[in-house]
C-alpha positions as CSV (number, residue, x, y, z in Angstrom):
1,M,0.0,0.0,0.0
2,R,1.5,3.3,-1.1
3,V,0.3,6.7,0.0
4,T,0.2,9.2,-2.9
5,F,1.2,12.5,-1.3
6,E,1.0,14.3,-4.7
7,I,-2.7,14.5,-4.2
8,F,-2.3,16.7,-1.1
9,E,-0.2,19.1,-3.2
10,E,-3.2,20.0,-5.4
11,N,-4.9,21.9,-2.6
12,S,-3.2,24.3,-0.2
13,S,-5.5,23.5,2.6
14,S,-4.7,19.8,2.2
15,T,-0.9,20.6,2.2
16,E,-1.3,22.6,5.4
17,A,-3.3,19.7,7.0
18,I,-0.6,17.2,6.2
19,V,2.0,19.6,7.8
20,D,-0.2,19.9,10.9
21,F,-0.5,16.1,11.0
22,A,3.3,15.7,10.7
23,I,3.7,18.2,13.6
24,G,1.2,16.2,15.7
25,R,-1.5,18.8,15.8
26,L,-4.1,16.7,14.0
27,T,-5.4,13.2,14.5
28,F,-6.7,10.9,11.7
29,P,-10.3,12.0,12.0
30,A,-9.4,15.7,12.1
31,L,-7.0,15.2,9.1
32,R,-9.8,13.5,7.1
33,D,-12.2,16.3,7.9
34,E,-9.6,18.9,6.6
35,M,-9.6,17.2,3.2
36,W,-12.0,18.5,0.6
37,D,-11.0,16.1,-2.3
38,K,-12.4,12.6,-2.1
39,R,-9.1,11.2,-3.4
40,A,-7.3,12.9,-0.5
41,K,-9.7,11.3,1.9
42,V,-8.9,7.9,0.4
43,E,-5.2,8.6,1.0
44,V,-5.9,9.5,4.6
45,E,-7.6,6.2,5.0
46,K,-4.5,4.4,3.6
47,M,-2.4,6.3,6.1
48,K,-4.7,5.2,8.9
49,R,-4.4,1.6,7.9
50,L,-0.6,2.0,8.1
51,G,-0.8,3.1,11.7
52,R,0.0,6.5,13.3
53,K,3.7,5.9,13.7
54,K,4.3,4.9,10.1
55,A,2.0,7.7,8.8
56,L,3.7,10.3,10.9
57,T,7.1,9.2,9.6
58,L,5.9,9.3,6.0
59,S,4.3,12.7,6.5
60,Q,7.5,14.1,8.1
61,L,9.6,12.8,5.2
62,W,7.3,14.3,2.7
63,C,7.5,17.7,4.5
64,T,11.3,17.5,4.5
65,R,11.4,16.7,0.8
66,R,9.2,19.7,0.2
67,G,11.6,22.0,2.2
68,Y,9.2,22.5,5.1
69,D,11.0,22.5,8.5
70,Y,8.2,21.0,10.6
71,S,10.6,20.3,13.5
72,C,10.7,23.9,14.6
73,E,7.0,23.9,15.3
74,C,6.9,20.8,17.5
Protein backbone atom coordinates (compact mmCIF):
# COMPACT_ATOMS: atom_id res chain seq x y z
CA MET A 1 0.00 0.00 0.00
CA ARG A 2 1.51 3.30 -1.09
CA VAL A 3 0.30 6.74 -0.04
CA THR A 4 0.21 9.21 -2.93
CA PHE A 5 1.22 12.50 -1.32
CA GLU A 6 1.04 14.35 -4.65
CA ILE A 7 -2.74 14.48 -4.23
CA PHE A 8 -2.27 16.65 -1.15
CA GLU A 9 -0.23 19.14 -3.20
CA GLU A 10 -3.22 19.96 -5.41
CA ASN A 11 -4.89 21.95 -2.64
CA SER A 12 -3.16 24.34 -0.23
CA SER A 13 -5.48 23.46 2.65
CA SER A 14 -4.65 19.77 2.19
CA THR A 15 -0.94 20.59 2.23
CA GLU A 16 -1.35 22.59 5.44
CA ALA A 17 -3.31 19.74 7.00
CA ILE A 18 -0.56 17.22 6.22
CA VAL A 19 2.01 19.56 7.77
CA ASP A 20 -0.19 19.90 10.87
CA PHE A 21 -0.47 16.11 11.01
CA ALA A 22 3.32 15.74 10.71
CA ILE A 23 3.74 18.18 13.60
CA GLY A 24 1.23 16.21 15.66
CA ARG A 25 -1.54 18.80 15.82
CA LEU A 26 -4.10 16.67 13.97
CA THR A 27 -5.41 13.16 14.50
CA PHE A 28 -6.69 10.94 11.67
CA PRO A 29 -10.35 12.01 12.05
CA ALA A 30 -9.39 15.69 12.08
CA LEU A 31 -7.04 15.18 9.12
CA ARG A 32 -9.80 13.49 7.14
CA ASP A 33 -12.18 16.35 7.94
CA GLU A 34 -9.64 18.87 6.62
CA MET A 35 -9.59 17.19 3.20
CA TRP A 36 -11.98 18.47 0.55
CA ASP A 37 -11.04 16.15 -2.28
CA LYS A 38 -12.40 12.61 -2.06
CA ARG A 39 -9.10 11.25 -3.41
CA ALA A 40 -7.30 12.90 -0.50
CA LYS A 41 -9.73 11.31 1.94
CA VAL A 42 -8.88 7.91 0.43
CA GLU A 43 -5.18 8.60 0.97
CA VAL A 44 -5.85 9.51 4.60
CA GLU A 45 -7.61 6.16 5.03
CA LYS A 46 -4.53 4.43 3.59
CA MET A 47 -2.39 6.30 6.11
CA LYS A 48 -4.72 5.25 8.90
CA ARG A 49 -4.35 1.59 7.89
CA LEU A 50 -0.56 1.95 8.07
CA GLY A 51 -0.80 3.15 11.66
CA ARG A 52 -0.03 6.46 13.31
CA LYS A 53 3.73 5.93 13.74
CA LYS A 54 4.35 4.95 10.10
CA ALA A 55 1.98 7.66 8.80
CA LEU A 56 3.75 10.32 10.89
CA THR A 57 7.13 9.19 9.59
CA LEU A 58 5.93 9.30 5.98
CA SER A 59 4.34 12.72 6.49
CA GLN A 60 7.48 14.11 8.09
CA LEU A 61 9.63 12.76 5.24
CA TRP A 62 7.27 14.32 2.70
CA CYS A 63 7.48 17.68 4.49
CA THR A 64 11.27 17.47 4.55
CA ARG A 65 11.42 16.71 0.82
CA ARG A 66 9.21 19.73 0.15
CA GLY A 67 11.55 21.96 2.15
CA TYR A 68 9.25 22.54 5.10
CA ASP A 69 10.98 22.48 8.47
CA TYR A 70 8.22 21.03 10.62
CA SER A 71 10.59 20.29 13.53
CA CYS A 72 10.74 23.94 14.63
CA GLU A 73 6.98 23.91 15.31
CA CYS A 74 6.92 20.79 17.48
